[in-house]
C-alpha positions as CSV (number, residue, x, y, z in Angstrom):
1,M,110.6,88.2,126.9
2,E,108.8,91.1,126.0
3,T,110.3,93.2,123.4
4,T,111.2,96.9,124.7
5,K,109.8,100.0,123.4
6,F,113.4,100.9,122.6
7,A,113.9,98.0,120.5
8,K,110.8,98.6,118.7
9,F,111.5,102.2,118.0
10,T,114.7,101.4,116.7
11,A,113.6,98.6,114.4
12,E,110.9,101.0,113.0
13,F,113.7,103.8,112.5
14,L,116.3,101.4,110.8
15,G,113.6,99.6,108.7
16,T,112.0,103.2,107.3
17,L,115.6,104.4,106.8
18,V,116.5,101.2,104.5
19,L,113.1,101.6,102.6
20,V,113.9,105.3,101.7
21,L,117.6,104.8,101.0
22,M,117.1,101.6,98.9
23,G,113.9,102.6,97.4
24,C,114.4,106.3,96.5
25,G,118.0,105.4,95.8
26,S,117.1,103.1,93.0
27,A,115.6,106.0,91.3
28,V,117.9,108.5,92.0
29,I,121.2,106.5,91.5
30,A,120.3,103.5,89.4
31,G,118.1,105.6,87.1
32,A,114.6,105.6,85.7
33,D,115.9,105.1,82.2
34,G,115.4,101.5,81.3
35,T,118.1,101.7,78.6
36,T,121.0,102.9,81.0
37,G,119.6,102.1,84.3
38,V,117.0,99.8,86.1
39,G,113.8,101.7,84.6
40,L,110.6,101.9,86.5
41,L,110.2,98.2,86.8
42,G,113.5,98.1,88.6
43,I,112.7,101.0,91.0
44,S,109.3,99.1,91.8
45,F,111.3,96.0,92.8
46,A,113.7,97.8,94.7
47,F,110.8,99.4,97.2
48,G,109.2,95.8,97.3
49,L,112.3,94.1,98.0
50,S,113.2,96.7,100.8
51,V,109.8,95.7,102.6
52,V,110.3,91.9,102.0
53,A,114.0,92.4,103.4
54,M,113.0,94.2,106.4
55,A,109.9,92.1,107.1
56,Y,112.3,89.3,107.8
57,A,114.9,91.4,109.5
58,I,112.7,93.1,112.0
59,G,109.2,92.1,111.7
60,H,109.9,89.7,114.8
61,I,110.5,93.0,116.8
62,S,108.0,95.5,115.7
63,G,105.8,93.9,113.0
64,C,107.7,95.9,110.5
65,H,105.3,98.8,109.8
66,I,107.9,101.2,108.6
67,N,104.8,103.3,107.4
68,P,102.8,105.8,109.5
69,A,99.8,104.6,107.4
70,I,100.0,101.1,108.5
71,S,100.4,102.0,112.1
72,V,97.1,104.2,111.7
73,G,95.5,101.4,110.2
74,M,96.4,98.8,113.0
75,V,94.7,101.5,115.4
76,V,91.5,101.5,113.6
77,A,91.3,97.8,113.0
78,G,92.0,97.2,116.7
79,R,95.5,95.6,116.4
80,M,97.5,98.5,118.1
81,K,96.8,100.9,120.7
82,A,97.2,104.7,119.7
83,A,99.9,105.6,122.2
84,E,102.1,102.8,120.8
85,A,101.4,103.9,117.1
86,A,102.5,107.3,118.0
87,Y,105.9,106.7,118.9
88,Y,106.1,104.2,116.0
89,I,105.3,107.1,113.7
90,I,108.0,109.5,115.2
91,A,110.5,106.5,114.5
92,Q,109.4,106.2,111.0
93,T,109.4,109.8,110.4
94,L,112.8,110.2,111.7
95,G,114.2,106.9,109.9
96,A,113.0,108.5,106.6
97,I,114.5,111.8,107.1
98,A,117.8,110.0,107.8
99,G,117.6,107.8,104.9
100,A,116.9,110.7,102.8
101,G,120.1,112.5,104.4
102,L,122.2,109.4,103.6
103,L,121.0,109.3,100.3
104,Y,121.8,113.1,99.9
105,L,125.3,112.8,101.3
106,I,125.9,110.0,98.7
107,V,124.6,111.8,95.4
108,S,125.9,115.3,96.5
109,N,129.5,113.8,96.2
110,Q,129.1,113.0,92.6
111,A,130.6,115.5,90.2
112,I,127.3,116.1,88.0
113,F,125.0,116.4,90.8
114,E,122.2,118.9,90.6
115,M,119.4,119.4,93.2
116,K,116.4,119.5,90.9
117,E,112.7,119.8,91.5
118,W,111.5,116.8,93.3
119,A,115.0,115.6,94.1
120,L,115.8,112.5,95.9
121,G,112.9,110.5,94.8
122,S,110.4,112.8,96.0
123,N,106.7,112.3,95.4
124,G,104.6,114.7,93.6
125,W,102.2,115.2,90.8
126,G,101.4,118.3,88.3
127,K,103.0,120.0,85.5
128,G,106.9,118.8,85.4
129,Y,106.4,115.7,87.3
130,L,106.5,112.5,85.4
131,G,103.2,111.7,83.7
132,E,101.9,115.0,84.7
133,Y,98.4,114.0,86.3
134,N,96.7,116.4,88.3
135,G,95.9,116.5,92.0
136,T,92.5,114.8,91.7
137,A,94.3,111.8,90.2
138,A,97.1,111.8,92.7
139,F,94.8,111.8,95.6
140,I,92.6,108.8,94.4
141,A,95.7,106.9,93.3
142,E,97.3,107.4,96.5
143,A,94.3,106.7,98.7
144,I,93.1,103.6,96.4
145,F,96.7,102.1,96.6
146,T,96.8,102.5,100.2
147,F,93.4,101.0,100.7
148,I,94.8,97.5,98.6
149,F,98.1,97.6,100.2
150,L,96.8,97.4,103.6
151,L,94.0,94.8,102.7
152,V,97.1,92.7,101.6
153,I,98.9,93.4,105.0
154,F,95.7,92.7,107.2
155,G,94.8,89.4,105.2
156,S,98.3,88.0,105.0
157,T,98.9,88.6,109.0
158,S,95.5,87.4,110.0
159,T,95.5,84.5,112.5
160,K,93.2,82.9,110.1
161,N,95.9,82.8,107.3
162,I,97.5,79.4,106.9
163,N,100.4,80.9,104.9
164,G,101.3,83.6,107.5
165,G,104.9,82.6,107.0
166,F,104.9,84.3,103.6
167,A,103.2,87.5,104.8
168,G,106.5,89.4,104.1
169,L,106.8,88.0,100.6
170,A,103.3,89.0,99.9
171,I,103.4,92.6,101.3
172,G,106.6,93.3,99.5
173,L,105.3,91.9,95.9
174,S,101.8,93.7,96.5
175,L,104.1,97.0,96.8
176,V,105.9,96.1,93.6
177,L,102.4,95.8,91.9
178,I,101.5,99.2,93.2
179,H,104.5,100.8,92.1
180,I,104.4,99.2,88.6
181,V,101.0,100.9,88.2
182,G,101.4,104.1,90.0
183,I,105.0,105.4,89.7
184,K,104.1,107.5,86.7
185,I,101.2,109.2,88.7
186,T,103.0,110.3,92.0
187,G,106.0,108.2,92.2
188,V,104.0,106.3,94.7
189,S,104.1,106.9,98.2
190,V,101.3,104.8,100.2
191,N,103.6,105.7,103.1
192,P,103.6,109.6,104.5
193,A,107.2,108.7,106.2
194,R,108.7,108.0,102.8
195,S,107.5,111.2,101.1
196,I,108.5,113.4,104.3
197,G,112.0,112.3,104.5
198,P,112.9,113.4,100.9
199,A,110.4,116.2,100.6
200,I,112.0,118.1,103.7
201,L,115.6,117.9,102.0
202,A,114.4,118.5,98.3
203,G,112.1,121.6,99.4
204,G,110.4,123.3,96.7
205,E,107.4,121.6,95.3
206,A,108.1,118.5,96.9
207,L,107.6,120.0,100.4
208,K,104.6,122.1,99.2
209,Q,102.6,118.9,97.9
210,V,103.9,116.7,100.8
211,W,100.6,117.4,102.4
212,M,98.9,115.1,99.9
213,F,101.1,112.3,100.8
214,I,100.3,112.5,104.2
215,A,96.4,112.9,103.9
216,A,95.5,110.4,101.3
217,P,97.7,107.3,102.4
218,I,95.7,107.8,105.9
219,V,92.5,108.0,104.5
220,G,93.1,104.9,102.5
221,A,94.3,103.0,105.3
222,T,91.6,104.2,107.6
223,L,88.8,103.0,105.1
224,S,90.9,99.6,104.5
225,A,90.9,99.0,108.2
226,A,87.2,99.8,108.6
227,V,86.5,97.3,105.8
228,W,88.4,94.6,106.9
229,R,87.5,94.9,110.6
230,S,83.6,95.3,110.1
231,V,83.3,92.9,107.0
232,L,86.1,90.7,105.8
233,E,87.5,89.9,109.2
234,K,84.0,88.4,110.1
235,S,83.6,86.4,107.3
């Protein structure tokens, strides 16, 4: 029986909600300090494991994009129609906002809670943000990391890949790798929805800078899809 649009919408909504709640939650609640919290490595695995878990939970329903850049990439690669991608992106964005909202409801009820700049695991760059990399470094990193992320997705889900059953694991681990390298630069987005959700609630610099985390991942995803479709898939 064909999966309904509503089921796909719901799957993408819930999957993105979980990604933001658990990934950003690991940074906000579990802590970036490796001495008293999970540290940057732990945060990296939280994002990656969220993708692995959701891949096996909803992958058979919607493909588990939970990321507008992936949906755009699938359209460019010819694997998805633009109309379907549009409602995927709406579901993903709403799911990310809901995930950030749930995270806010949890952490705001802690006695010492303070809504600081780039709160709720928001992405950013520049003075005051983690490694204080500038906008150029941030854009390049986000575009390149998304390019690599999409290559893993295209390759691991290809019908030519005899190890396709491990696609969810490969995709999740690639996101772990990207976070290990990139957290200090931008906090790592490679996912416009993941950035939009926390930024809307955090406001301030996070909201001012969110355009970067929409534009750069889409550029990276588009380039990756073009390379995959025109070069690698034909090999």
